All heavy atoms as TSV, in Angstrom:
chain	resi	resn	atom	element	x	y	z
A	1	MET	N	N	4.031	-125.577	4.261
A	1	MET	CA	C	3.233	-124.501	4.689
A	1	MET	C	C	3.969	-123.796	5.838
A	1	MET	O	O	3.952	-122.621	5.974
A	1	MET	CB	C	1.945	-124.993	5.278
A	1	MET	CG	C	1.160	-123.996	6.022
A	1	MET	SD	S	-0.378	-123.613	5.360
A	1	MET	CE	C	-1.123	-122.666	6.457
A	2	THR	N	N	4.694	-124.440	6.713
A	2	THR	CA	C	5.512	-123.901	7.728
A	2	THR	C	C	6.552	-123.053	7.269
A	2	THR	O	O	6.891	-121.994	7.878
A	2	THR	CB	C	5.999	-125.041	8.700
A	2	THR	OG1	O	4.957	-125.849	9.087
A	2	THR	CG2	C	6.606	-124.436	9.901
A	3	LYS	N	N	7.183	-123.552	6.216
A	3	LYS	CA	C	8.377	-122.874	5.620
A	3	LYS	C	C	7.795	-121.439	5.101
A	3	LYS	O	O	8.556	-120.404	5.176
A	3	LYS	CB	C	9.117	-123.687	4.601
A	3	LYS	CG	C	9.903	-124.814	5.060
A	3	LYS	CD	C	10.565	-125.521	3.928
A	3	LYS	CE	C	11.432	-126.661	4.527
A	3	LYS	NZ	N	12.136	-127.321	3.442
A	4	THR	N	N	6.636	-121.461	4.422
A	4	THR	CA	C	6.133	-120.299	3.792
A	4	THR	C	C	5.771	-119.236	4.885
A	4	THR	O	O	5.991	-118.057	4.775
A	4	THR	CB	C	4.864	-120.591	2.945
A	4	THR	OG1	O	5.115	-121.615	2.012
A	4	THR	CG2	C	4.270	-119.397	2.331
A	5	LEU	N	N	5.193	-119.796	5.930
A	5	LEU	CA	C	4.807	-118.955	7.077
A	5	LEU	C	C	6.170	-118.346	7.738
A	5	LEU	O	O	6.092	-117.101	8.028
A	5	LEU	CB	C	3.970	-119.721	8.135
A	5	LEU	CG	C	3.479	-119.013	9.364
A	5	LEU	CD1	C	2.547	-117.868	8.877
A	5	LEU	CD2	C	2.825	-119.908	10.279
A	6	ALA	N	N	7.117	-119.120	7.892
A	6	ALA	CA	C	8.406	-118.695	8.495
A	6	ALA	C	C	9.002	-117.594	7.524
A	6	ALA	O	O	9.589	-116.634	7.982
A	6	ALA	CB	C	9.331	-119.845	8.832
A	7	LEU	N	N	8.931	-117.920	6.292
A	7	LEU	CA	C	9.536	-116.878	5.339
A	7	LEU	C	C	8.766	-115.570	5.320
A	7	LEU	O	O	9.330	-114.531	5.403
A	7	LEU	CB	C	9.447	-117.430	3.882
A	7	LEU	CG	C	10.125	-116.618	2.776
A	7	LEU	CD1	C	11.626	-116.362	3.030
A	7	LEU	CD2	C	9.896	-117.258	1.483
A	8	LEU	N	N	7.434	-115.583	5.324
A	8	LEU	CA	C	6.609	-114.440	5.575
A	8	LEU	C	C	6.837	-113.655	6.771
A	8	LEU	O	O	6.889	-112.448	6.816
A	8	LEU	CB	C	5.090	-114.718	5.412
A	8	LEU	CG	C	4.606	-115.129	3.885
A	8	LEU	CD1	C	3.223	-115.534	4.009
A	8	LEU	CD2	C	4.809	-113.892	3.035
A	9	LEU	N	N	7.058	-114.435	7.845
A	9	LEU	CA	C	7.303	-113.763	9.117
A	9	LEU	C	C	8.658	-113.124	9.158
A	9	LEU	O	O	8.779	-112.022	9.704
A	9	LEU	CB	C	7.160	-114.834	10.219
A	9	LEU	CG	C	7.389	-114.336	11.642
A	9	LEU	CD1	C	6.224	-113.378	12.028
A	9	LEU	CD2	C	7.300	-115.515	12.607
A	10	ALA	N	N	9.604	-113.699	8.566
A	10	ALA	CA	C	10.960	-113.172	8.534
A	10	ALA	C	C	10.937	-111.927	7.621
A	10	ALA	O	O	11.639	-110.891	7.863
A	10	ALA	CB	C	11.943	-114.206	7.910
A	11	ALA	N	N	10.344	-111.885	6.460
A	11	ALA	CA	C	10.178	-110.796	5.538
A	11	ALA	C	C	9.472	-109.579	6.248
A	11	ALA	O	O	9.989	-108.499	6.051
A	11	ALA	CB	C	9.531	-111.152	4.277
A	12	SER	N	N	8.430	-109.851	6.980
A	12	SER	CA	C	7.769	-108.807	7.653
A	12	SER	C	C	8.606	-108.217	8.707
A	12	SER	O	O	8.562	-106.992	8.965
A	12	SER	CB	C	6.354	-109.302	8.096
A	12	SER	OG	O	6.586	-110.196	9.138
A	13	ALA	N	N	9.344	-109.001	9.398
A	13	ALA	CA	C	10.295	-108.521	10.468
A	13	ALA	C	C	11.328	-107.555	9.815
A	13	ALA	O	O	11.743	-106.617	10.275
A	13	ALA	CB	C	10.901	-109.552	11.255
A	14	ILE	N	N	11.850	-108.055	8.608
A	14	ILE	CA	C	12.860	-107.208	7.981
A	14	ILE	C	C	12.335	-105.886	7.490
A	14	ILE	O	O	12.857	-104.840	7.720
A	14	ILE	CB	C	13.522	-108.040	6.850
A	14	ILE	CG1	C	14.348	-109.099	7.381
A	14	ILE	CG2	C	14.402	-107.119	5.987
A	14	ILE	CD1	C	14.804	-110.131	6.246
A	15	LEU	N	N	11.134	-105.967	6.836
A	15	LEU	CA	C	10.524	-104.728	6.377
A	15	LEU	C	C	10.075	-103.818	7.450
A	15	LEU	O	O	9.927	-102.590	7.278
A	15	LEU	CB	C	9.320	-105.131	5.434
A	15	LEU	CG	C	9.758	-105.786	4.150
A	15	LEU	CD1	C	8.554	-106.156	3.296
A	15	LEU	CD2	C	10.614	-104.781	3.355
A	16	ALA	N	N	9.689	-104.350	8.646
A	16	ALA	CA	C	9.288	-103.571	9.783
A	16	ALA	C	C	10.364	-102.567	10.212
A	16	ALA	O	O	10.008	-101.469	10.769
A	16	ALA	CB	C	8.814	-104.348	10.914
A	17	GLY	N	N	11.615	-102.930	10.061
A	17	GLY	CA	C	12.643	-102.051	10.462
A	17	GLY	C	C	12.869	-100.898	9.562
A	17	GLY	O	O	13.545	-99.968	9.754
A	18	CYS	N	N	12.220	-100.979	8.260
A	18	CYS	CA	C	12.475	-99.929	7.337
A	18	CYS	C	C	11.352	-98.818	7.351
A	18	CYS	O	O	11.521	-97.800	6.702
A	18	CYS	CB	C	12.343	-100.529	5.881
A	18	CYS	SG	S	13.752	-101.711	5.655
A	19	VAL	N	N	10.440	-99.008	8.270
A	19	VAL	CA	C	9.342	-98.027	8.390
A	19	VAL	C	C	9.907	-96.735	9.135
A	19	VAL	O	O	10.440	-96.796	10.202
A	19	VAL	CB	C	8.135	-98.632	9.036
A	19	VAL	CG1	C	7.022	-97.500	9.262
A	19	VAL	CG2	C	7.577	-99.777	8.284
A	20	VAL	N	N	9.665	-95.591	8.523
A	20	VAL	CA	C	10.093	-94.332	9.104
A	20	VAL	C	C	8.827	-93.584	9.572
A	20	VAL	O	O	7.979	-93.289	8.816
A	20	VAL	CB	C	10.841	-93.445	8.128
A	20	VAL	CG1	C	11.201	-92.223	8.691
A	20	VAL	CG2	C	12.136	-94.138	7.629
A	21	ALA	N	N	8.791	-93.331	10.849
A	21	ALA	CA	C	7.739	-92.638	11.538
A	21	ALA	C	C	8.027	-91.108	11.502
A	21	ALA	O	O	9.060	-90.682	11.989
A	21	ALA	CB	C	7.467	-93.029	12.901
A	22	PRO	N	N	7.125	-90.342	10.923
A	22	PRO	CA	C	7.327	-88.808	11.021
A	22	PRO	C	C	7.093	-88.312	12.317
A	22	PRO	O	O	6.114	-88.749	13.077
A	22	PRO	CB	C	6.291	-88.325	10.047
A	22	PRO	CG	C	5.213	-89.327	10.030
A	22	PRO	CD	C	5.859	-90.602	10.248
A	23	TYR	N	N	7.890	-87.459	12.793
A	23	TYR	CA	C	7.830	-86.860	14.091
A	23	TYR	C	C	7.441	-85.448	13.979
A	23	TYR	O	O	7.815	-84.698	13.178
A	23	TYR	CB	C	9.234	-86.929	14.915
A	23	TYR	CG	C	9.685	-88.296	15.153
A	23	TYR	CD1	C	10.673	-88.874	14.422
A	23	TYR	CD2	C	9.130	-89.000	16.208
A	23	TYR	CE1	C	11.001	-90.175	14.804
A	23	TYR	CE2	C	9.458	-90.246	16.591
A	23	TYR	CZ	C	10.451	-90.848	15.727
A	23	TYR	OH	O	10.756	-92.172	16.062
A	24	ASP	N	N	6.521	-85.046	14.821
A	24	ASP	CA	C	6.065	-83.599	14.784
A	24	ASP	C	C	7.099	-82.735	15.592
A	24	ASP	O	O	7.249	-82.923	16.770
A	24	ASP	CB	C	4.611	-83.588	15.519
A	24	ASP	CG	C	4.041	-82.271	15.458
A	24	ASP	OD1	O	4.473	-81.374	14.550
A	24	ASP	OD2	O	3.167	-81.968	16.193
A	25	ARG	N	N	7.591	-81.911	14.697
A	25	ARG	CA	C	8.679	-81.048	15.413
A	25	ARG	C	C	8.112	-79.717	15.956
A	25	ARG	O	O	8.789	-79.073	16.798
A	25	ARG	CB	C	9.649	-80.581	14.268
A	25	ARG	CG	C	10.466	-81.727	13.751
A	25	ARG	CD	C	11.415	-81.364	12.667
A	25	ARG	NE	N	12.327	-80.454	13.149
A	25	ARG	CZ	C	13.186	-79.859	12.329
A	25	ARG	NH1	N	13.125	-79.959	11.137
A	25	ARG	NH2	N	14.018	-78.958	12.837
A	26	GLY	N	N	6.884	-79.448	15.669
A	26	GLY	CA	C	6.267	-78.251	16.329
A	26	GLY	C	C	6.773	-76.946	15.669
A	26	GLY	O	O	7.477	-77.039	14.613
A	27	PRO	N	N	6.356	-76.017	16.118
A	27	PRO	CA	C	6.745	-74.614	15.422
A	27	PRO	C	C	8.156	-74.279	15.829
A	27	PRO	O	O	8.753	-74.840	16.758
A	27	PRO	CB	C	5.780	-73.582	16.259
A	27	PRO	CG	C	5.454	-74.263	17.459
A	27	PRO	CD	C	5.483	-75.701	17.253
A	28	PRO	N	N	8.764	-73.442	14.965
A	28	PRO	CA	C	10.183	-73.089	15.222
A	28	PRO	C	C	10.304	-72.292	16.500
A	28	PRO	O	O	9.366	-71.728	17.047
A	28	PRO	CB	C	10.530	-72.125	14.014
A	28	PRO	CG	C	9.281	-71.704	13.546
A	28	PRO	CD	C	8.285	-72.689	13.803
A	29	PRO	N	N	11.513	-72.229	17.234
A	29	PRO	CA	C	11.746	-71.594	18.415
A	29	PRO	C	C	11.435	-70.095	18.230
A	29	PRO	O	O	11.838	-69.466	17.327
A	29	PRO	CB	C	13.143	-71.807	18.720
A	29	PRO	CG	C	13.806	-72.279	17.508
A	29	PRO	CD	C	12.795	-72.872	16.691
A	30	ARG	N	N	10.740	-69.560	19.241
A	30	ARG	CA	C	10.292	-68.180	19.162
A	30	ARG	C	C	11.066	-67.290	20.297
A	30	ARG	O	O	10.542	-67.200	21.365
A	30	ARG	CB	C	8.846	-67.958	19.367
A	30	ARG	CG	C	8.136	-68.656	18.137
A	30	ARG	CD	C	6.779	-68.061	17.981
A	30	ARG	NE	N	6.880	-66.692	17.789
A	30	ARG	CZ	C	5.775	-65.928	17.769
A	30	ARG	NH1	N	4.596	-66.508	17.839
A	30	ARG	NH2	N	5.862	-64.633	17.585
A	31	GLY	N	N	12.255	-66.975	19.968
A	31	GLY	CA	C	13.030	-66.111	20.937
A	31	GLY	C	C	12.552	-64.781	20.902
A	31	GLY	O	O	11.665	-64.365	20.293
A	32	HIS	N	N	13.352	-63.859	21.559
A	32	HIS	CA	C	12.932	-62.463	21.623
A	32	HIS	C	C	13.185	-61.867	20.252
A	32	HIS	O	O	14.176	-61.850	19.712
A	32	HIS	CB	C	13.884	-61.670	22.608
A	32	HIS	CG	C	13.635	-60.308	22.735
A	32	HIS	ND1	N	12.482	-59.755	23.188
A	32	HIS	CD2	C	14.413	-59.233	22.341
A	32	HIS	CE1	C	12.514	-58.500	23.025
A	32	HIS	NE2	N	13.661	-58.126	22.623
A	33	GLY	N	N	11.974	-61.480	19.732
A	33	GLY	CA	C	11.980	-60.795	18.406
A	33	GLY	C	C	12.275	-61.682	17.203
A	33	GLY	O	O	12.975	-61.304	16.315
A	34	TYR	N	N	11.919	-62.938	17.360
A	34	TYR	CA	C	12.255	-63.978	16.265
A	34	TYR	C	C	11.734	-63.587	14.905
A	34	TYR	O	O	12.525	-63.295	13.989
A	34	TYR	CB	C	11.765	-65.313	16.661
A	34	TYR	CG	C	12.047	-66.347	15.683
A	34	TYR	CD1	C	13.359	-66.870	15.447
A	34	TYR	CD2	C	10.957	-66.835	14.904
A	34	TYR	CE1	C	13.610	-67.850	14.544
A	34	TYR	CE2	C	11.287	-67.798	13.975
A	34	TYR	CZ	C	12.473	-68.270	13.782
A	34	TYR	OH	O	12.798	-69.339	12.764
A	35	ASP	N	N	10.456	-63.517	14.864
A	35	ASP	CA	C	9.858	-63.172	13.543
A	35	ASP	C	C	8.400	-62.619	13.770
A	35	ASP	O	O	7.479	-63.230	13.746
A	35	ASP	CB	C	9.696	-64.173	12.561
A	35	ASP	CG	C	9.180	-63.796	11.207
A	35	ASP	OD1	O	9.092	-62.636	10.910
A	35	ASP	OD2	O	8.807	-64.708	10.394
A	36	ARG	N	N	8.323	-61.317	14.280
A	36	ARG	CA	C	7.088	-60.805	14.789
A	36	ARG	C	C	5.995	-60.702	13.763
A	36	ARG	O	O	4.844	-60.880	13.971
A	36	ARG	CB	C	7.315	-59.364	15.362
A	36	ARG	CG	C	8.057	-59.383	16.674
A	36	ARG	CD	C	8.387	-58.052	17.089
A	36	ARG	NE	N	9.346	-58.106	18.139
A	36	ARG	CZ	C	9.235	-57.405	19.268
A	36	ARG	NH1	N	8.175	-56.742	19.542
A	36	ARG	NH2	N	10.197	-57.584	20.089
A	37	ASP	N	N	6.291	-60.433	12.468
A	37	ASP	CA	C	5.275	-60.246	11.410
A	37	ASP	C	C	5.037	-61.517	10.705
A	37	ASP	O	O	4.208	-61.616	9.801
A	37	ASP	CB	C	5.583	-59.136	10.438
A	37	ASP	CG	C	6.987	-59.363	9.727
A	37	ASP	OD1	O	7.649	-60.309	10.148
A	37	ASP	OD2	O	7.341	-58.607	8.891
A	38	ARG	N	N	5.759	-62.579	11.043
A	38	ARG	CA	C	5.523	-63.890	10.460
A	38	ARG	C	C	5.666	-63.944	8.954
A	38	ARG	O	O	4.767	-64.564	8.330
A	38	ARG	CB	C	4.273	-64.479	11.004
A	38	ARG	CG	C	4.177	-64.712	12.422
A	38	ARG	CD	C	2.861	-65.291	12.940
A	38	ARG	NE	N	2.827	-65.358	14.337
A	38	ARG	CZ	C	1.817	-65.593	15.072
A	38	ARG	NH1	N	0.688	-65.967	14.470
A	38	ARG	NH2	N	1.879	-65.781	16.335
A	39	ASP	N	N	6.554	-63.236	8.380
A	39	ASP	CA	C	6.775	-63.259	6.958
A	39	ASP	C	C	7.933	-64.240	6.576
A	39	ASP	O	O	8.174	-64.276	5.326
A	39	ASP	CB	C	6.996	-61.814	6.439
A	39	ASP	CG	C	8.322	-61.206	6.898
A	39	ASP	OD1	O	8.975	-61.873	7.921
A	39	ASP	OD2	O	8.681	-60.141	6.475
A	40	GLY	N	N	8.502	-64.881	7.471
A	40	GLY	CA	C	9.501	-65.837	7.056
A	40	GLY	C	C	10.903	-65.265	7.194
A	40	GLY	O	O	11.846	-66.092	7.051
A	41	VAL	N	N	11.046	-63.994	7.487
A	41	VAL	CA	C	12.332	-63.326	7.493
A	41	VAL	C	C	12.502	-62.937	9.051
A	41	VAL	O	O	11.677	-62.226	9.640
A	41	VAL	CB	C	12.404	-62.138	6.638
A	41	VAL	CG1	C	13.846	-61.503	6.787
A	41	VAL	CG2	C	12.159	-62.392	5.206
A	42	PRO	N	N	13.572	-63.553	9.694
A	42	PRO	CA	C	13.811	-63.158	11.047
A	42	PRO	C	C	13.985	-61.624	11.217
A	42	PRO	O	O	14.670	-61.016	10.307
A	42	PRO	CB	C	15.125	-63.903	11.494
A	42	PRO	CG	C	15.185	-64.989	10.416
A	42	PRO	CD	C	14.538	-64.584	9.246
A	43	ASN	N	N	13.520	-61.052	12.325
A	43	ASN	CA	C	13.590	-59.599	12.510
A	43	ASN	C	C	15.018	-59.127	12.440
A	43	ASN	O	O	15.236	-57.991	12.066
A	43	ASN	CB	C	13.002	-59.226	13.917
A	43	ASN	CG	C	11.478	-59.241	13.915
A	43	ASN	OD1	O	10.898	-59.271	12.773
A	43	ASN	ND2	N	10.933	-59.228	14.954
A	44	ARG	N	N	16.011	-59.927	12.682
A	44	ARG	CA	C	17.384	-59.560	12.640
A	44	ARG	C	C	17.777	-59.125	11.252
A	44	ARG	O	O	18.656	-58.211	11.008
A	44	ARG	CB	C	18.257	-60.659	13.006
A	44	ARG	CG	C	19.736	-60.406	13.190
A	44	ARG	CD	C	20.487	-61.618	13.698
A	44	ARG	NE	N	21.833	-61.234	13.814
A	44	ARG	CZ	C	22.676	-62.053	14.417
A	44	ARG	NH1	N	22.326	-63.228	14.904
A	44	ARG	NH2	N	23.962	-61.678	14.518
A	45	TYR	N	N	17.157	-59.742	10.230
A	45	TYR	CA	C	17.503	-59.450	8.868
A	45	TYR	C	C	16.351	-58.768	8.031
A	45	TYR	O	O	16.393	-58.357	6.912
A	45	TYR	CB	C	17.849	-60.729	8.137
A	45	TYR	CG	C	18.889	-61.476	8.721
A	45	TYR	CD1	C	18.698	-62.685	9.426
A	45	TYR	CD2	C	20.249	-60.981	8.613
A	45	TYR	CE1	C	19.732	-63.306	10.076
A	45	TYR	CE2	C	21.294	-61.731	9.306
A	45	TYR	CZ	C	21.014	-62.854	9.935
A	45	TYR	OH	O	22.108	-63.507	10.584
A	46	ASP	N	N	15.241	-58.582	8.718
A	46	ASP	CA	C	14.027	-58.029	8.090
A	46	ASP	C	C	14.174	-56.493	7.947
A	46	ASP	O	O	14.368	-55.817	8.942
A	46	ASP	CB	C	12.832	-58.409	8.908
A	46	ASP	CG	C	11.506	-58.345	8.114
A	46	ASP	OD1	O	11.554	-57.855	6.902
A	46	ASP	OD2	O	10.459	-58.721	8.619
A	47	ARG	N	N	14.015	-55.942	6.716
A	47	ARG	CA	C	14.177	-54.529	6.565
A	47	ARG	C	C	12.871	-53.890	6.735
A	47	ARG	O	O	12.780	-52.594	6.908
A	47	ARG	CB	C	14.693	-54.288	5.078
A	47	ARG	CG	C	16.131	-54.745	4.943
A	47	ARG	CD	C	16.623	-54.555	3.629
A	47	ARG	NE	N	17.846	-55.240	3.308
A	47	ARG	CZ	C	19.053	-54.674	3.302
A	47	ARG	NH1	N	19.132	-53.430	3.448
A	47	ARG	NH2	N	20.106	-55.449	3.125
A	48	ASP	N	N	11.764	-54.576	6.883
A	48	ASP	CA	C	10.481	-54.000	7.212
A	48	ASP	C	C	9.789	-54.985	8.231
A	48	ASP	O	O	9.045	-55.827	7.810
A	48	ASP	CB	C	9.516	-53.838	5.925
A	48	ASP	CG	C	8.260	-53.164	6.223
A	48	ASP	OD1	O	8.118	-52.520	7.192
A	48	ASP	OD2	O	7.273	-53.340	5.355
A	49	ARG	N	N	10.101	-54.780	9.487
A	49	ARG	CA	C	9.620	-55.647	10.553
A	49	ARG	C	C	8.152	-55.800	10.604
A	49	ARG	O	O	7.605	-56.878	10.913
A	49	ARG	CB	C	10.171	-55.236	11.845
A	49	ARG	CG	C	11.303	-56.026	12.299
A	49	ARG	CD	C	11.636	-55.673	13.795
A	49	ARG	NE	N	11.617	-54.302	14.226
A	49	ARG	CZ	C	12.715	-53.487	14.259
A	49	ARG	NH1	N	13.849	-53.985	14.042
A	49	ARG	NH2	N	12.616	-52.297	14.612
A	50	ASP	N	N	7.418	-54.670	10.479
A	50	ASP	CA	C	5.972	-54.773	10.671
A	50	ASP	C	C	5.183	-54.789	9.419
A	50	ASP	O	O	3.952	-54.793	9.514
A	50	ASP	CB	C	5.489	-53.475	11.527
A	50	ASP	CG	C	5.967	-52.203	10.885
A	50	ASP	OD1	O	6.474	-52.147	9.810
A	50	ASP	OD2	O	5.795	-51.152	11.524
A	51	ASN	N	N	5.736	-54.943	8.292
A	51	ASN	CA	C	5.096	-55.090	6.994
A	51	ASN	C	C	4.084	-53.949	6.663
A	51	ASN	O	O	3.011	-54.187	6.069
A	51	ASN	CB	C	4.240	-56.407	7.000
A	51	ASN	CG	C	5.101	-57.606	6.383
A	51	ASN	OD1	O	6.217	-57.370	5.890
A	51	ASN	ND2	N	4.611	-58.777	6.659
A	52	ASP	N	N	4.475	-52.724	6.948
A	52	ASP	CA	C	3.643	-51.645	6.599
A	52	ASP	C	C	4.086	-50.964	5.338
A	52	ASP	O	O	3.481	-49.998	4.927
A	52	ASP	CB	C	3.577	-50.575	7.796
A	52	ASP	CG	C	4.913	-49.993	8.008
A	52	ASP	OD1	O	5.876	-50.361	7.485
A	52	ASP	OD2	O	4.917	-49.002	8.885
A	53	GLY	N	N	5.234	-51.512	4.674
A	53	GLY	CA	C	5.596	-50.926	3.479
A	53	GLY	C	C	6.745	-49.962	3.571
A	53	GLY	O	O	7.250	-49.365	2.544
A	54	VAL	N	N	6.999	-49.476	4.733
A	54	VAL	CA	C	8.061	-48.506	4.990
A	54	VAL	C	C	9.275	-49.178	5.643
A	54	VAL	O	O	9.126	-49.899	6.644
A	54	VAL	CB	C	7.631	-47.420	6.026
A	54	VAL	CG1	C	8.652	-46.388	6.233
A	54	VAL	CG2	C	6.364	-46.790	5.531
A	55	PRO	N	N	10.453	-49.082	5.013
A	55	PRO	CA	C	11.658	-49.719	5.570
A	55	PRO	C	C	11.932	-49.241	6.990
A	55	PRO	O	O	11.609	-48.082	7.365
A	55	PRO	CB	C	12.839	-49.300	4.712
A	55	PRO	CG	C	12.144	-48.954	3.385
A	55	PRO	CD	C	10.812	-48.439	3.744
A	56	ASN	N	N	12.428	-50.071	7.852
A	56	ASN	CA	C	12.708	-49.777	9.303
A	56	ASN	C	C	13.530	-48.383	9.506
A	56	ASN	O	O	13.222	-47.772	10.456
A	56	ASN	CB	C	13.446	-50.972	10.102
A	56	ASN	CG	C	12.537	-52.121	10.008
A	56	ASN	OD1	O	11.307	-52.048	10.092
A	56	ASN	ND2	N	13.159	-53.308	10.072
A	57	ARG	N	N	14.477	-48.196	8.621
A	57	ARG	CA	C	15.271	-46.993	8.932
A	57	ARG	C	C	14.513	-45.737	8.667
A	57	ARG	O	O	15.015	-44.648	9.028
A	57	ARG	CB	C	16.568	-46.979	8.099
A	57	ARG	CG	C	16.487	-47.077	6.660
A	57	ARG	CD	C	17.748	-47.146	6.026
A	57	ARG	NE	N	17.750	-47.327	4.625
A	57	ARG	CZ	C	18.813	-47.226	3.887
A	57	ARG	NH1	N	19.902	-47.056	4.360
A	57	ARG	NH2	N	18.663	-47.505	2.560
A	58	TYR	N	N	13.378	-45.716	7.905
A	58	TYR	CA	C	12.592	-44.542	7.601
A	58	TYR	C	C	11.299	-44.620	8.361
A	58	TYR	O	O	10.499	-43.557	8.406
A	58	TYR	CB	C	12.284	-44.521	6.196
A	58	TYR	CG	C	13.459	-44.408	5.249
A	58	TYR	CD1	C	13.743	-45.334	4.217
A	58	TYR	CD2	C	14.300	-43.355	5.298
A	58	TYR	CE1	C	14.928	-45.352	3.466
A	58	TYR	CE2	C	15.490	-43.213	4.571
A	58	TYR	CZ	C	15.653	-44.228	3.556
A	58	TYR	OH	O	16.802	-44.168	2.755
A	59	ASP	N	N	11.021	-45.610	9.134
A	59	ASP	CA	C	9.794	-45.757	9.890
A	59	ASP	C	C	9.967	-45.233	11.344
A	59	ASP	O	O	10.935	-45.661	11.982
A	59	ASP	CB	C	9.427	-47.265	9.956
A	59	ASP	CG	C	8.062	-47.533	10.252
A	59	ASP	OD1	O	7.355	-46.596	10.602
A	59	ASP	OD2	O	7.568	-48.637	10.150
A	60	ARG	N	N	9.176	-44.250	11.641
A	60	ARG	CA	C	9.235	-43.799	13.120
A	60	ARG	C	C	8.841	-44.824	14.085
A	60	ARG	O	O	9.305	-44.778	15.215
A	60	ARG	CB	C	8.317	-42.594	13.182
A	60	ARG	CG	C	8.922	-41.377	12.533
A	60	ARG	CD	C	8.041	-40.121	12.783
A	60	ARG	NE	N	7.004	-40.091	11.826
A	60	ARG	CZ	C	5.783	-39.502	11.949
A	60	ARG	NH1	N	5.612	-38.717	12.955
A	60	ARG	NH2	N	4.882	-39.572	10.971
A	61	ARG	N	N	8.002	-45.687	13.768
A	61	ARG	CA	C	7.598	-46.785	14.609
A	61	ARG	C	C	7.716	-48.115	13.866
A	61	ARG	O	O	6.664	-48.674	13.429
A	61	ARG	CB	C	6.241	-46.522	15.129
A	61	ARG	CG	C	6.073	-45.284	15.893
A	61	ARG	CD	C	4.632	-45.179	16.521
A	61	ARG	NE	N	4.665	-43.984	17.308
A	61	ARG	CZ	C	3.948	-42.899	16.995
A	61	ARG	NH1	N	3.456	-42.807	15.838
A	61	ARG	NH2	N	3.935	-41.897	17.845
A	62	PRO	N	N	8.838	-48.706	13.842
A	62	PRO	CA	C	9.124	-49.985	13.035
A	62	PRO	C	C	8.297	-51.188	13.594
A	62	PRO	O	O	8.346	-52.161	12.874
A	62	PRO	CB	C	10.635	-50.180	13.105
A	62	PRO	CG	C	11.088	-49.450	14.322
A	62	PRO	CD	C	10.070	-48.269	14.496
A	63	ASN	N	N	7.895	-51.184	14.740
A	63	ASN	CA	C	7.169	-52.372	15.198
A	63	ASN	C	C	5.595	-52.184	15.208
A	63	ASN	O	O	4.944	-53.056	15.639
A	63	ASN	CB	C	7.619	-52.662	16.683
A	63	ASN	CG	C	8.984	-53.092	16.787
A	63	ASN	OD1	O	9.475	-53.905	15.981
A	63	ASN	ND2	N	9.663	-52.594	17.792
A	64	ASN	N	N	5.061	-51.057	14.751
A	64	ASN	CA	C	3.726	-50.837	14.730
A	64	ASN	C	C	3.240	-50.806	13.223
A	64	ASN	O	O	3.540	-49.920	12.452
A	64	ASN	CB	C	3.408	-49.464	15.335
A	64	ASN	CG	C	1.917	-49.199	15.484
A	64	ASN	OD1	O	1.018	-49.923	14.889
A	64	ASN	ND2	N	1.556	-48.278	16.267
A	65	PRO	N	N	2.491	-51.819	12.822
A	65	PRO	CA	C	1.990	-51.928	11.416
A	65	PRO	C	C	0.997	-50.902	10.983
A	65	PRO	O	O	0.784	-50.709	9.762
A	65	PRO	CB	C	1.420	-53.309	11.246
A	65	PRO	CG	C	1.082	-53.691	12.646
A	65	PRO	CD	C	1.985	-52.976	13.616
A	66	TYR	N	N	0.429	-50.163	11.935
A	66	TYR	CA	C	-0.567	-49.113	11.611
A	66	TYR	C	C	-0.087	-47.706	11.555
A	66	TYR	O	O	-0.819	-46.772	11.305
A	66	TYR	CB	C	-1.791	-49.332	12.687
A	66	TYR	CG	C	-2.317	-50.711	12.690
A	66	TYR	CD1	C	-2.014	-51.547	13.814
A	66	TYR	CD2	C	-3.015	-51.251	11.598
A	66	TYR	CE1	C	-2.546	-52.754	13.858
A	66	TYR	CE2	C	-3.393	-52.679	11.697
A	66	TYR	CZ	C	-3.156	-53.364	12.863
A	66	TYR	OH	O	-3.663	-54.570	12.906
A	67	ARG	N	N	1.214	-47.525	11.795
A	67	ARG	CA	C	1.746	-46.196	11.899
A	67	ARG	C	C	2.936	-46.059	11.040
A	67	ARG	O	O	3.775	-47.085	11.018
A	67	ARG	CB	C	2.075	-45.743	13.350
A	67	ARG	CG	C	0.832	-45.631	14.331
A	67	ARG	CD	C	0.451	-44.245	14.114
A	67	ARG	NE	N	-0.631	-43.880	14.980
A	67	ARG	CZ	C	-0.760	-43.040	15.891
A	67	ARG	NH1	N	0.355	-42.368	16.084
A	67	ARG	NH2	N	-1.826	-42.624	16.383
A	68	TYR	N	N	3.230	-44.944	10.494
A	68	TYR	CA	C	4.453	-44.654	9.660
A	68	TYR	C	C	5.505	-44.084	10.562
A	68	TYR	O	O	5.341	-43.218	11.185
A	68	TYR	CB	C	4.217	-43.902	8.422
A	68	TYR	CG	C	3.272	-44.501	7.434
A	68	TYR	CD1	C	2.162	-44.000	6.949
A	68	TYR	CD2	C	3.491	-45.883	6.987
A	68	TYR	CE1	C	1.330	-44.548	6.093
A	68	TYR	CE2	C	2.689	-46.448	6.177
A	68	TYR	CZ	C	1.611	-45.805	5.629
A	68	TYR	OH	O	0.763	-46.517	4.743
């Protein structure tokens, strides 16, 4: 019985080292103008920053989603 208990204790100690705990990374960093419309495309590469359907170069107000 003692050998069985020692074997189970050793096996549980070995398996306890294999457990991976997920860490909460939190939201991505939000620097200046990171992704204002939250569409997954950073503003640096987003051709329509405010998601109003008008590309930024033709939009008179590219940061206002309610105006063209």
